[in-house]
C-alpha positions as CSV (number, residue, x, y, z in Angstrom):
1,X,0.0,0.0,0.0
2,X,2.9,2.3,0.5
3,X,3.3,2.3,-3.3
4,X,-0.1,4.0,-3.7
5,X,1.3,7.0,-1.9
6,X,4.1,7.3,-4.5
7,X,2.0,6.6,-7.6
8,X,1.1,9.1,-10.3
9,X,-2.7,9.3,-10.5
10,X,-3.1,11.3,-13.7
11,X,-5.6,8.8,-15.0
12,X,-8.0,9.8,-12.2
13,X,-10.3,12.7,-13.1
14,X,-9.6,15.2,-10.3
15,X,-7.8,15.9,-7.1
16,X,-10.9,15.0,-5.0
17,X,-10.8,11.4,-6.4
18,X,-7.1,11.1,-5.7
19,X,-7.8,12.3,-2.1
20,X,-10.6,9.8,-1.8
21,X,-8.4,7.0,-2.9
22,X,-5.7,8.0,-0.4
23,X,-8.4,8.0,2.3
24,X,-9.5,4.5,1.3
25,X,-5.9,3.3,1.5
26,X,-5.4,4.9,4.9
27,X,-8.6,3.2,6.2
28,X,-7.3,-0.2,4.9
29,X,-3.9,0.5,6.5
30,X,-5.7,1.2,9.8
31,X,-7.4,-2.2,9.5
32,X,-4.0,-3.9,9.2
33,X,-2.6,-1.9,12.1
34,X,-5.6,-2.8,14.3
35,X,-5.3,-6.4,13.4
36,X,-1.7,-6.4,14.5
37,X,-2.8,-4.8,17.8
38,X,-5.6,-7.4,18.3
39,X,-8.3,-4.7,18.3
40,X,-11.9,-5.9,18.4
41,X,-13.4,-6.7,15.0
42,X,-16.0,-4.0,15.3
43,X,-13.2,-1.5,14.9
44,X,-12.2,-3.1,11.6
45,X,-15.8,-2.7,10.4
46,X,-15.6,1.1,11.0
47,X,-12.4,1.4,8.9
48,X,-13.9,-1.0,6.2
49,X,-16.9,1.3,5.9
50,X,-14.7,4.3,5.6
51,X,-12.7,2.7,2.8
52,X,-15.9,1.6,1.1
53,X,-17.4,5.1,1.3
54,X,-14.3,6.7,-0.1
55,X,-14.2,4.2,-3.1
56,X,-18.0,4.7,-3.6
57,X,-17.4,8.4,-3.8
58,X,-14.9,7.9,-6.6
59,X,-17.3,5.8,-8.5
60,X,-20.1,8.2,-8.0
61,X,-22.5,5.5,-7.0
62,X,-24.8,5.5,-4.0
63,X,-25.7,2.0,-3.0
64,X,-28.7,1.4,-0.9
65,X,-28.2,1.0,2.9
66,X,-29.9,-2.3,2.6
67,X,-27.1,-3.7,0.4
68,X,-24.5,-2.4,2.8
69,X,-26.3,-3.8,5.8
70,X,-26.7,-7.1,4.0
71,X,-22.9,-7.3,3.3
72,X,-22.0,-6.5,6.9
73,X,-24.6,-8.8,8.4
74,X,-23.0,-11.8,6.7
75,X,-20.0,-11.2,8.9
76,X,-22.1,-11.1,12.0
77,X,-20.4,-7.9,13.1
78,X,-21.8,-4.9,15.0
79,X,-23.0,-2.0,13.0
């Protein structure tokens, strides 16, 4: 993931999208850090949702909350 910080993102459309991608990467790095520190899985879900929302913002899509809730319910995690 460190390579993402160093990559050229000219193929993305604008600075907002680049920043959203960096936010998604940061959220995923937070998950890795939390796993190494044996943090509760509910904390991972928070970061996973942050990454998902950042990527969703890049794509310009707004998925229904039902779909998101269904995805996370399959993991039996807190919301």
